[in-house]
DSSP file (Angstrom, degrees, kcal/mol; ACC not computed):
  #  RESIDUE AA STRUCTURE BP1 BP2  ACC     N-H-->O    O-->H-N    N-H-->O    O-->H-N    TCO  KAPPA ALPHA  PHI   PSI    X-CA   Y-CA   Z-CA
    1    1 A M              0   0    0      0, 0.0     2,-0.4     0, 0.0    12,-0.0   0.000 360.0 360.0 360.0 133.6  -37.2    2.3   36.3
    2    2 A S        -     0   0    0      2,-0.0     2,-0.4     0, 0.0     0, 0.0  -0.738 360.0-166.9 -91.8 135.5  -37.6    1.4   40.0
    3    3 A R        +     0   0    0     -2,-0.4     2,-0.3    10,-0.1    10,-0.2  -0.951  13.0 162.6-121.8 143.9  -35.9   -1.7   41.3
    4    4 A S  E     -A   12   0A   0      8,-1.2     8,-2.6    -2,-0.4     2,-0.3  -0.811  35.9 -96.2-143.1-175.6  -36.5   -3.4   44.7
    5    5 A S  E     -A   11   0A   0     -2,-0.3    -2,-0.0     6,-0.2     0, 0.0  -0.787  16.4-137.6-108.5 152.8  -36.0   -6.7   46.4
    6    6 A D        -     0   0    0      4,-1.4    -1,-0.1    -2,-0.3     0, 0.0   0.271  55.7 -98.9 -91.0  12.0  -38.4   -9.5   46.7
    7    7 A G  S    S+     0   0    0      3,-0.1    -2,-0.0     1,-0.0    -1,-0.0   0.035 120.6  73.1  93.8 -27.6  -37.5  -10.1   50.4
    8    8 A A  S    S-     0   0    0      2,-0.2    73,-0.1     3,-0.0    -1,-0.0   0.396 117.9-102.6 -96.3   0.5  -35.2  -13.0   49.5
    9    9 A G  S    S+     0   0    0      1,-0.3     0, 0.0    72,-0.0     0, 0.0   0.355  77.5 136.3  98.0  -6.5  -32.6  -10.6   48.1
   10   10 A A        -     0   0    0      1,-0.1    -4,-1.4     9,-0.0    -1,-0.3  -0.617  59.1-116.8 -78.0 129.8  -33.4  -11.1   44.4
   11   11 A P  E     -A    5   0A   0      0, 0.0     7,-2.3     0, 0.0     8,-0.5  -0.364  33.2-155.5 -63.4 144.8  -33.5   -7.9   42.4
   12   12 A R  E     -AB   4  17A   0     -8,-2.6    -8,-1.2     5,-0.3     0, 0.0  -0.947  11.5-167.2-125.9 144.8  -36.9   -7.2   40.9
   13   13 A G  E >   - B   0  16A   0      3,-3.4     3,-1.2    -2,-0.4   -10,-0.1  -0.465  51.3 -78.7-110.5-171.5  -38.0   -5.1   38.0
   14   14 A P  T 3  S+     0   0    0      0, 0.0   -11,-0.0     0, 0.0    -2,-0.0   0.777 131.5  43.6 -64.0 -25.7  -41.5   -4.0   37.0
   15   15 A A  T 3  S-     0   0    0      1,-0.3    -3,-0.0     2,-0.0     0, 0.0   0.377 124.3 -86.0-101.8   4.2  -42.3   -7.5   35.5
   16   16 A G  E <  S+B   13   0A   0     -3,-1.2    -3,-3.4     0, 0.0    -1,-0.3  -0.886  84.1   8.0 128.1-160.9  -40.8   -9.6   38.3
   17   17 A P  E     -B   12   0A   0      0, 0.0    -5,-0.3     0, 0.0   -12,-0.1  -0.247  52.0-147.2 -59.6 142.3  -37.3  -11.0   39.2
   18   18 A L  S    S+     0   0    0     -7,-2.3     2,-0.4    -5,-0.0    -6,-0.1   0.695  82.5  64.6 -81.9 -20.6  -34.4   -9.8   37.0
   19   19 A L        -     0   0    0     -8,-0.5     2,-0.5     4,-0.0    58,-0.1  -0.879  65.7-163.7-107.7 136.2  -32.6  -13.1   37.4
   20   20 A S        -     0   0    0     -2,-0.4    56,-0.1     2,-0.1    -2,-0.0  -0.978  31.4-101.5-120.7 122.8  -34.0  -16.3   36.0
   21   21 A Y  S    S+     0   0    0     -2,-0.5    54,-0.2    54,-0.1     2,-0.1  -0.633  92.9  43.3 -96.9 150.7  -32.4  -19.6   37.2
   22   22 A P  S    S+     0   0    0      0, 0.0     2,-0.3     0, 0.0    53,-0.2   0.602  83.2 145.0 -73.5 157.4  -30.5  -21.6   36.3
   23   23 A L  E     -C   74   0B   0     51,-2.2    51,-3.2    -2,-0.1     2,-0.5  -0.989  53.8-109.8-155.9 156.3  -27.9  -19.2   34.9
   24   24 A D  E     -C   73   0B   0     -2,-0.3     2,-0.4    49,-0.2    49,-0.2  -0.823  43.6-173.7 -88.5 129.4  -24.2  -18.6   34.5
   25   25 A Y  E     -C   72   0B   0     47,-3.0    47,-2.7    -2,-0.5     2,-0.6  -0.962  17.8-142.6-132.0 140.9  -23.2  -15.8   36.9
   26   26 A V  E     -C   71   0B   0     -2,-0.4     2,-0.5    45,-0.2    45,-0.2  -0.921   9.0-162.1-110.2 122.0  -19.9  -14.0   37.4
   27   27 A F  E     -C   70   0B   0     43,-2.7    43,-2.7    -2,-0.6     2,-0.5  -0.867   7.7-156.7 -95.5 132.4  -18.7  -13.0   40.9
   28   28 A K  E     -C   69   0B   0     -2,-0.5    69,-2.7    41,-0.2     2,-0.4  -0.960  14.3-178.4-113.3 125.0  -16.0  -10.3   40.9
   29   29 A V  E     -CD  68  96B   0     39,-2.8    39,-3.4    -2,-0.5     2,-0.4  -0.981   9.6-164.0-129.4 130.7  -13.8  -10.2   44.0
   30   30 A I  E     +CD  67  95B   0     65,-3.4    64,-2.8    -2,-0.4    65,-1.8  -0.945  22.2 147.3-117.9 135.0  -11.0   -7.8   44.8
   31   31 A G  E     -CD  66  93B   0     35,-2.0    35,-2.7    -2,-0.4    62,-0.2  -0.940  54.3 -61.1-152.7 172.8   -8.4   -8.4   47.6
   32   32 A L  E     -C   65   0B   0     60,-0.7    33,-0.3    -2,-0.3    32,-0.1  -0.363  68.8 -96.4 -60.5 137.5   -4.8   -7.7   48.4
   33   33 A A        +     0   0    0     31,-3.0     2,-0.3    30,-0.1    -1,-0.1  -0.258  60.6 147.0 -60.0 139.1   -2.5   -9.4   45.9
   34   34 A G    >   -     0   0    0     -3,-0.1     3,-1.7     1,-0.1     4,-0.4  -0.913  57.1-114.4-169.5 147.0   -1.2  -12.8   46.9
   35   35 A E  T 3  S+     0   0    0     -2,-0.3     4,-0.3     1,-0.3     3,-0.2   0.795 117.6  42.3 -58.6 -28.2   -0.3  -15.9   45.1
   36   36 A D  T 3> S+     0   0    0      1,-0.2     4,-2.4     2,-0.1    -1,-0.3   0.336  83.0  99.6-102.5   7.7   -3.1  -17.8   46.8
   37   37 A F  H <> S+     0   0    0     -3,-1.7     4,-2.4     1,-0.2     5,-0.2   0.920  83.9  48.9 -64.1 -43.3   -5.8  -15.2   46.6
   38   38 A A  H  > S+     0   0    0     -4,-0.4     4,-2.4     1,-0.2    -1,-0.2   0.913 113.1  48.3 -61.1 -41.9   -7.6  -16.8   43.6
   39   39 A D  H  > S+     0   0    0     -4,-0.3     4,-2.2     2,-0.2    -1,-0.2   0.876 109.0  54.4 -64.6 -36.9   -7.5  -20.2   45.3
   40   40 A H  H  X S+     0   0    0     -4,-2.4     4,-1.6     2,-0.2    -2,-0.2   0.926 109.7  46.2 -61.9 -45.2   -8.9  -18.6   48.4
   41   41 A V  H  X S+     0   0    0     -4,-2.4     4,-1.9     1,-0.2    -2,-0.2   0.903 109.9  54.2 -65.8 -41.3  -11.8  -17.1   46.5
   42   42 A R  H  X S+     0   0    0     -4,-2.4     4,-2.5     1,-0.2    -1,-0.2   0.903 106.7  53.1 -56.6 -40.8  -12.4  -20.5   44.8
   43   43 A G  H  X S+     0   0    0     -4,-2.2     4,-2.1     1,-0.2    -1,-0.2   0.863 104.6  54.3 -64.2 -37.0  -12.5  -22.0   48.2
   44   44 A L  H  X S+     0   0    0     -4,-1.6     4,-0.7     2,-0.2    -1,-0.2   0.902 112.4  43.7 -63.5 -40.4  -15.2  -19.6   49.3
   45   45 A L  H ><>S+     0   0    0     -4,-1.9     5,-2.3     1,-0.2     3,-0.5   0.871 111.0  54.3 -72.5 -36.5  -17.4  -20.6   46.4
   46   46 A A  H ><5S+     0   0    0     -4,-2.5     3,-2.0     1,-0.2    -2,-0.2   0.877 102.4  58.0 -63.7 -36.6  -16.7  -24.3   46.9
   47   47 A A  H 3<5S+     0   0    0     -4,-2.1    -1,-0.2     1,-0.3    -2,-0.2   0.781 103.5  53.3 -63.9 -25.4  -17.9  -23.9   50.5
   48   48 A A  T <<5S-     0   0    0     -4,-0.7    -1,-0.3    -3,-0.5    -2,-0.2   0.367 126.9-104.4 -88.0   4.4  -21.2  -22.7   49.0
   49   49 A G  T < 5S+     0   0    0     -3,-2.0     2,-0.3     1,-0.3    -3,-0.2   0.665  78.0 132.3  85.3  18.0  -21.3  -25.9   46.9
   50   50 A L      < -     0   0    0     -5,-2.3    -1,-0.3    -8,-0.1    -2,-0.1  -0.817  44.5-151.5-109.7 144.9  -20.3  -24.2   43.6
   51   51 A T        -     0   0    0     -2,-0.3    22,-0.5    22,-0.2     2,-0.1  -0.956  26.8-118.3-112.4 124.7  -17.7  -25.3   41.0
   52   52 A P        -     0   0    0      0, 0.0    20,-0.2     0, 0.0     3,-0.1  -0.351  20.7-170.0 -62.9 137.3  -16.0  -22.5   38.9
   53   53 A L  S    S+     0   0    0     18,-3.8     2,-0.3     1,-0.4    19,-0.2   0.784  78.0   3.4 -89.7 -37.3  -16.6  -22.7   35.2
   54   54 A E  E     -E   71   0B   0     17,-1.1    17,-2.7     2,-0.0     2,-0.4  -0.988  63.7-162.9-151.9 140.6  -14.0  -20.1   34.4
   55   55 A V  E     -E   70   0B   0     -2,-0.3     2,-0.4    15,-0.2    15,-0.2  -0.994   6.5-176.6-129.7 130.4  -11.5  -18.0   36.6
   56   56 A T  E     -E   69   0B   0     13,-2.5    13,-2.9    -2,-0.4     2,-0.5  -0.993   5.4-165.5-126.7 132.4   -9.8  -14.8   35.5
   57   57 A V  E     +E   68   0B   0     -2,-0.4    11,-0.2    11,-0.2    -2,-0.0  -0.971   7.6 179.4-119.9 130.4   -7.2  -13.0   37.7
   58   58 A R  E     -E   67   0B   0      9,-2.5     9,-3.2    -2,-0.5     2,-0.2  -0.995  19.1-139.7-130.3 129.3   -6.1   -9.4   36.9
   59   59 A P  E     -E   66   0B   0      0, 0.0     7,-0.2     0, 0.0     5,-0.0  -0.537  27.7-108.7 -80.5 153.0   -3.6   -7.4   39.0
   60   60 A S    >   -     0   0    0      5,-2.5     3,-0.8    -2,-0.2     7,-0.0  -0.284  37.7 -99.4 -70.7 167.4   -4.2   -3.7   39.7
   61   61 A S  T 3  S+     0   0    0      1,-0.3    -1,-0.1     2,-0.1     0, 0.0   0.828 126.9  40.5 -61.6 -32.2   -1.9   -1.3   37.9
   62   62 A Q  T 3  S-     0   0    0      3,-0.0    -1,-0.3     0, 0.0    -2,-0.0   0.543 110.6-122.3 -91.4  -8.6    0.3   -0.9   41.0
   63   63 A G  S <  S+     0   0    0     -3,-0.8    -2,-0.1     2,-0.2   -30,-0.1   0.528  81.2 114.5  82.7   5.7    0.2   -4.6   41.7
   64   64 A K  S    S+     0   0    0    -32,-0.1   -31,-3.0    -5,-0.0     2,-0.3   0.806  74.3  38.1 -79.2 -28.7   -1.3   -4.2   45.2
   65   65 A Y  E     -C   32   0B   0    -33,-0.3    -5,-2.5   -32,-0.0     2,-0.4  -0.841  64.5-147.8-123.0 156.6   -4.6   -5.8   44.5
   66   66 A H  E     -CE  31  59B   0    -35,-2.7   -35,-2.0    -2,-0.3     2,-0.6  -0.982   8.9-152.1-119.8 137.6   -5.9   -8.8   42.5
   67   67 A S  E     -CE  30  58B   0     -9,-3.2    -9,-2.5    -2,-0.4     2,-0.5  -0.952  13.9-165.9-106.9 121.9   -9.3   -8.8   40.9
   68   68 A V  E     -CE  29  57B   0    -39,-3.4   -39,-2.8    -2,-0.6     2,-0.5  -0.941   5.1-167.2-113.3 121.5  -10.7  -12.4   40.5
   69   69 A S  E     -CE  28  56B   0    -13,-2.9   -13,-2.5    -2,-0.5     2,-0.5  -0.939   9.0-175.3-106.8 124.4  -13.7  -13.0   38.3
   70   70 A I  E     -CE  27  55B   0    -43,-2.7   -43,-2.7    -2,-0.5     2,-0.5  -0.973  11.3-155.4-126.1 120.9  -15.3  -16.4   38.8
   71   71 A E  E     +CE  26  54B   0    -17,-2.7   -18,-3.8    -2,-0.5   -17,-1.1  -0.805  22.2 169.0 -94.4 132.3  -18.1  -17.7   36.6
   72   72 A V  E     -C   25   0B   0    -47,-2.7   -47,-3.0    -2,-0.5     2,-0.6  -0.903  37.7-111.6-135.2 163.6  -20.3  -20.4   38.1
   73   73 A R  E     -C   24   0B   0    -22,-0.5     2,-0.4    -2,-0.3   -49,-0.2  -0.895  33.1-161.7 -97.7 118.2  -23.7  -22.0   37.3
   74   74 A L  E     -C   23   0B   0    -51,-3.2   -51,-2.2    -2,-0.6     3,-0.1  -0.849  16.2-177.2-102.1 137.5  -26.3  -21.0   39.8
   75   75 A V  S    S+     0   0    0     -2,-0.4     2,-0.3     1,-0.3    -1,-0.1   0.713  70.4  10.7-101.4 -28.8  -29.5  -23.1   40.1
   76   76 A R  S >> S-     0   0    0    -53,-0.1     3,-1.2     1,-0.1     4,-0.9  -0.978  74.5-107.7-150.3 160.6  -31.3  -20.9   42.7
   77   77 A E  H 3> S+     0   0    0     -2,-0.3     4,-2.3     1,-0.3     5,-0.2   0.804 110.7  67.9 -59.3 -34.2  -31.1  -17.5   44.4
   78   78 A E  H 3> S+     0   0    0      1,-0.2     4,-2.1     2,-0.2    -1,-0.3   0.826  96.4  55.0 -59.9 -31.9  -30.0  -19.0   47.7
   79   79 A E  H <> S+     0   0    0     -3,-1.2     4,-1.9     2,-0.2    -1,-0.2   0.927 108.3  47.8 -66.0 -44.5  -26.7  -20.0   46.2
   80   80 A R  H  X S+     0   0    0     -4,-0.9     4,-2.1     1,-0.2    -2,-0.2   0.921 112.9  48.3 -62.7 -44.1  -26.0  -16.5   45.1
   81   81 A Q  H  X S+     0   0    0     -4,-2.3     4,-2.2     1,-0.2    -1,-0.2   0.867 107.6  55.7 -65.2 -36.9  -26.9  -15.1   48.5
   82   82 A A  H  X S+     0   0    0     -4,-2.1     4,-2.1    -5,-0.2    -1,-0.2   0.894 108.1  48.8 -62.8 -40.1  -24.7  -17.7   50.2
   83   83 A V  H  X S+     0   0    0     -4,-1.9     4,-2.7     2,-0.2     5,-0.2   0.935 110.4  50.1 -65.6 -45.7  -21.7  -16.6   48.2
   84   84 A Y  H  X S+     0   0    0     -4,-2.1     4,-2.3     1,-0.2    -2,-0.2   0.867 110.1  51.0 -63.1 -35.3  -22.3  -12.9   49.0
   85   85 A R  H  X S+     0   0    0     -4,-2.2     4,-1.5     2,-0.2    -1,-0.2   0.921 111.2  48.2 -65.2 -42.3  -22.6  -13.7   52.7
   86   86 A A  H  < S+     0   0    0     -4,-2.1     4,-0.3     1,-0.2    -2,-0.2   0.906 113.0  47.9 -64.1 -41.8  -19.3  -15.6   52.6
   87   87 A L  H >< S+     0   0    0     -4,-2.7     3,-1.1     1,-0.2     6,-0.2   0.902 109.7  52.7 -65.6 -41.4  -17.6  -12.7   50.7
   88   88 A A  H 3< S+     0   0    0     -4,-2.3    -1,-0.2     1,-0.2    -2,-0.2   0.814 111.8  46.2 -64.9 -30.2  -18.9  -10.1   53.1
   89   89 A G  T 3< S+     0   0    0     -4,-1.5     2,-0.5    -5,-0.1    -1,-0.2   0.377  89.4 102.7 -94.5   4.6  -17.6  -12.1   56.1
   90   90 A D    X   -     0   0    0     -3,-1.1     3,-0.8    -4,-0.3    -4,-0.0  -0.783  59.1-152.7 -97.9 127.8  -14.1  -12.8   54.7
   91   91 A A  T 3  S+     0   0    0     -2,-0.5    -1,-0.1     1,-0.2    -4,-0.0   0.735  93.7  56.5 -67.8 -24.2  -11.2  -10.6   56.0
   92   92 A R  T 3  S+     0   0    0    -61,-0.1   -60,-0.7   -55,-0.0     2,-0.5   0.671  87.6  90.2 -83.4 -15.9   -9.2  -11.0   52.8
   93   93 A V  E <   +D   31   0B   0     -3,-0.8   -62,-0.2    -6,-0.2     3,-0.1  -0.711  46.4 175.7 -86.8 123.7  -11.9   -9.6   50.5
   94   94 A V  E     -     0   0B   0    -64,-2.8     2,-0.3    -2,-0.5   -63,-0.2   0.825  68.8  -5.5 -92.2 -38.7  -11.7   -5.9   50.1
   95   95 A Y  E     -D   30   0B   0    -65,-1.8   -65,-3.4     0, 0.0    -1,-0.4  -0.989  62.4-174.7-156.2 150.1  -14.6   -5.4   47.6
   96   96 A Y  E      D   29   0B   0     -2,-0.3   -67,-0.2   -67,-0.2   -69,-0.0  -0.995 360.0 360.0-150.5 154.0  -16.9   -7.6   45.6
   97   97 A L              0   0    0    -69,-2.7   -68,-0.1    -2,-0.3   -71,-0.1   0.265 360.0 360.0-129.4 360.0  -19.6   -7.4   42.9
């Protein structure tokens, strides 16, 4: 199956957009371990106008990194794109999905 973008960044399948709004969406963010890393990620989402529904923090096996999963309610694609822009521009974020 071929997937492409609709120009606004939303993934598309053969029948149209793969995401249908509103929806609950989980952002996964990995960064260097620190007591405040989860709060830092929450702040990035809050700056995009989103309130976390659920937050899960998992340390890596060696303890060097923290993986933070944050579930939020998205109403439109622009919210999702705003979060990804914030994550891409943040020095503390090593990787995100």
